[in-house]
C-alpha positions in Angstrom: 109.9 -69.0 -25.7 112.0 -65.9 -25.2 113.6 -65.4 -21.8 112.1 -62.6 -19.8 114.2 -59.4 -19.2 114.0 -57.5 -15.9 113.3 -53.8 -16.3 115.1 -51.2 -14.1 112.8 -48.4 -13.5 114.1 -44.9 -12.5 113.0 -45.3 -8.9 114.7 -48.7 -8.7 117.9 -47.2 -10.2 118.0 -44.6 -7.5 117.5 -47.2 -4.8 120.4 -49.2 -6.2 122.7 -46.2 -6.3 121.8 -45.2 -2.7 122.8 -48.6 -1.5 126.2 -48.2 -3.0 126.9 -44.8 -1.4 127.9 -45.0 2.3 125.8 -42.8 4.5 127.5 -39.6 5.5 128.2 -39.2 9.2 127.6 -35.8 10.9 130.8 -33.8 11.4 132.5 -34.3 14.7 132.0 -31.5 17.2 135.0 -29.5 18.2 136.3 -29.9 21.7 135.2 -27.3 24.2 138.8 -26.7 25.4 141.8 -26.2 23.1 139.6 -24.4 20.5 139.6 -20.7 19.5 135.9 -19.6 19.7 135.3 -16.5 17.7 132.0 -14.6 18.5 129.7 -14.5 15.5 126.4 -13.6 17.3 125.8 -11.6 20.4 122.4 -10.7 21.9 120.6 -12.2 19.0 122.4 -10.1 16.4 125.3 -11.0 14.1 128.6 -9.7 15.5 130.0 -6.9 13.3 133.3 -7.0 11.5 136.1 -6.5 14.0 139.8 -5.8 14.2 141.6 -9.2 13.9 143.9 -8.2 16.8 141.1 -7.7 19.2 138.1 -9.7 17.8 135.7 -11.0 20.4 136.7 -14.6 21.3 137.1 -17.1 24.1 139.7 -19.8 24.9 139.0 -22.4 27.6 141.6 -24.5 29.4 141.6 -26.3 32.7 139.0 -24.0 34.4 140.6 -20.8 33.1 139.1 -18.7 30.3 140.8 -15.9 28.4 140.2 -14.0 25.2 138.8 -10.6 24.2 135.4 -8.9 24.5 136.0 -7.0 21.2 137.9 -4.2 22.7 139.7 -5.3 25.9 141.5 -8.5 26.8 139.7 -10.6 29.4 140.5 -13.5 31.7 138.7 -15.4 34.5 137.5 -18.8 35.6 134.7 -21.1 34.4 133.0 -24.2 35.7 131.1 -26.9 33.8 128.6 -29.3 35.3 127.1 -31.2 32.4 125.6 -28.6 30.1 125.6 -26.0 32.8 128.3 -23.3 32.7 129.3 -20.5 35.1 131.9 -17.7 34.7 133.6 -16.1 37.7 136.5 -13.8 38.7 136.4 -12.1 35.3 138.9 -9.3 34.8 140.3 -7.4 31.9 142.1 -4.4 30.6 140.3 -1.1 30.7 141.0 0.6 27.4 138.3 3.1 26.2 136.0 1.6 23.6 134.1 3.6 21.0 131.6 3.0 18.2 131.1 -0.7 17.1 133.8 -2.0 19.5 131.9 -0.5 22.5 128.6 -2.2 21.3 130.4 -5.5 20.9 132.0 -5.2 24.4 128.6 -4.5 26.1 126.9 -7.4 24.4 129.8 -9.7 25.0 129.9 -8.9 28.7 126.1 -9.2 29.0 126.3 -12.7 27.5 129.1 -13.9 29.8 127.1 -12.6 32.8 123.9 -14.3 31.8 125.3 -17.5 30.5 123.9 -20.6 32.2 124.1 -23.4 29.7 126.2 -24.3 26.6 126.1 -26.7 23.6 128.4 -27.5 20.7 127.3 -28.6 17.3 130.1 -29.1 14.8 132.1 -25.9 14.8 129.5 -23.9 16.6 129.4 -23.1 20.3 126.2 -21.5 21.8 125.7 -20.0 25.2 122.2 -19.9 26.6 120.6 -18.1 29.5 118.7 -19.8 32.3 115.5 -19.7 30.2 117.2 -21.6 27.3 117.4 -18.5 25.1 120.5 -18.3 22.9 122.5 -15.2 23.9 125.8 -15.8 22.0 127.2 -18.0 19.3 130.8 -18.7 18.4 132.6 -20.4 15.5 135.5 -22.6 16.5 139.0 -23.1 14.9 142.3 -24.5 16.0 144.2 -21.9 18.0 147.3 -20.4 16.4 150.5 -22.2 17.2 152.7 -21.3 18.9 150.7 -19.5 21.6 149.7 -15.9 20.7 150.8 -14.7 24.1 153.8 -12.5 23.7 157.0 -13.8 25.3 158.1 -11.8 28.4 161.5 -13.3 29.0 164.2 -10.6 28.8 161.8 -7.6 28.9 161.9 -4.7 31.3 158.9 -2.5 32.1 158.2 0.7 34.1 154.9 1.7 35.7 152.6 4.1 33.9 149.5 4.0 36.2 147.2 1.9 38.2 143.5 1.8 37.3 141.4 0.5 40.2 138.2 -1.5 39.9 136.4 1.6 41.2 137.8 3.6 38.2 140.2 5.5 40.6 143.5 6.2 38.8 146.9 6.4 40.6 150.0 7.7 38.7 153.5 7.5 40.1 155.6 10.7 40.4 158.3 8.8 38.5 157.5 5.6 36.6 161.2 4.6 36.5 161.0 4.0 40.2 158.7 1.1 39.6 160.1 -1.6 37.3 159.7 -5.3 36.6 162.4 -7.3 34.7 161.3 -10.7 33.5 164.1 -13.2 33.4 164.4 -16.8 32.1 163.5 -19.7 34.4 160.5 -17.9 35.9 162.7 -15.4 37.8 162.1 -11.6 38.0 163.7 -8.5 39.5 161.7 -5.6 40.6 162.1 -2.1 41.9 159.2 -0.7 44.0 160.1 2.9 44.7 162.9 2.9 47.4 163.2 -0.9 47.6 164.4 -3.6 45.2 163.8 -7.3 45.2 163.6 -10.6 43.4 160.7 -13.1 42.9 159.2 -15.6 40.6 156.5 -15.5 37.9 154.6 -18.1 36.1 152.3 -18.2 33.0 150.2 -21.4 32.9 148.2 -20.5 29.8 147.5 -17.8 27.2 147.6 -14.4 29.0 147.6 -16.1 32.4 150.1 -14.7 35.0 150.9 -15.3 38.7 153.6 -13.8 40.8 155.3 -15.6 43.7 156.2 -13.9 47.0 158.6 -11.0 46.6 161.9 -10.9 48.5 162.4 -7.2 49.1 164.6 -4.7 50.9 162.9 -2.8 53.7 163.7 0.9 53.3 161.0 3.4 54.4 159.6 5.0 51.2 158.4 8.6 51.3 154.7 9.7 51.7 152.7 9.3 48.5 154.6 6.2 47.4 152.7 3.3 45.7 155.1 0.9 47.4 152.8 -0.5 50.1 149.9 -1.0 47.7 152.0 -2.8 45.1 153.6 -5.1 47.7 150.2 -5.9 49.2 148.7 -6.7 45.8 151.8 -8.4 44.3 150.5 -12.0 44.5 147.0 -11.0 43.4 148.1 -10.7 39.7 146.2 -13.2 37.6 146.5 -12.2 34.0 148.4 -10.0 31.5 148.2 -8.7 28.0 150.6 -6.7 25.8 148.7 -4.1 23.8 150.0 -1.2 21.7 153.4 -1.8 23.2 152.3 -1.6 26.8 152.0 -4.4 29.4 148.8 -4.7 31.5 148.8 -6.8 34.7 145.3 -7.5 36.0 144.4 -8.3 39.6 142.0 -11.0 40.6 138.3 -10.3 41.2 138.3 -7.1 39.1 140.7 -5.5 41.6 142.3 -3.2 39.0 145.0 -3.1 36.4 148.6 -2.0 36.4 149.8 -0.5 33.1 153.5 -0.6 32.2 155.6 0.7 29.3 159.0 -0.5 28.1 161.9 0.7 30.3 165.7 0.5 30.1 167.2 -2.6 31.6 167.5 -2.4 35.4 170.9 -2.6 37.0 171.7 -6.1 38.3 171.2 -6.7 42.0 173.9 -7.7 44.4 173.9 -9.4 47.8 171.2 -11.3 49.6 167.6 -10.1 49.8 165.1 -9.9 52.7 161.7 -11.5 52.6 158.5 -9.5 52.4 157.4 -10.7 55.8 160.2 -8.8 57.5 162.6 -11.7 58.1 166.3 -10.8 57.5 168.4 -12.8 55.1 170.3 -15.9 55.9 173.4 -13.9 56.9 171.3 -12.0 59.5 171.9 -8.6 57.9 169.9 -6.1 55.9 170.2 -6.4 52.1 172.0 -3.7 50.1 172.1 -2.8 46.4 174.8 -1.1 44.5 
């Protein structure tokens, strides 16, 4: 009697093949921080093509957020509690935006203001409002390395103007009277009208900036000087951006932006320096500069 032969039907063949192929795992989601999130959808509409140098994007790190709204550089703070997100202390440069860039900026700012929740699936970050409606979507990639923030060491800048949060503009009579020289080791030298001084600066992340207290001479500057305002706001600097060859320093809480342009290197300072609070130097005499 002939031995029976098992028949493999097409359906059985597919089952056998499937058993040999390992199941594909869903792609791992990108981390919220240390990812460059490019805006691809804003207000329910695809984001239009943008200039690569100012495309709308976000970077998150340690409670600080930076990026671009499609026209201006932005910086601020964020807080996560589970899938809840809040943005605060948002500030940015104040360049005029036109055409598509202006539309992107408005939609981007509206999304940041309304954002209440977030979620990541693979390479996609979504921001949702309090009702659960998607208001923005971003595609993630690894940030460029090294950091895209321009190096400031060795650069010298002179003031162009101050643009207040209330849109009031203040322009110095002579920008060369207001200069900042960034030096290595987190040191800086400054001239603020009739006074000169030294201080410290620190950049803890892309486009993040803080100034330490400024040790300054105490001459009486003439009426109309921006001296008192700048000294008062000195430690309120929170971010910077170099755009079109100009340096923009942004104050905390949308307080305004100082715009600088490249300047000739300032003369080195000599002697000891007084503190901003009015205390004389360790030698007990007033500081002098040559």
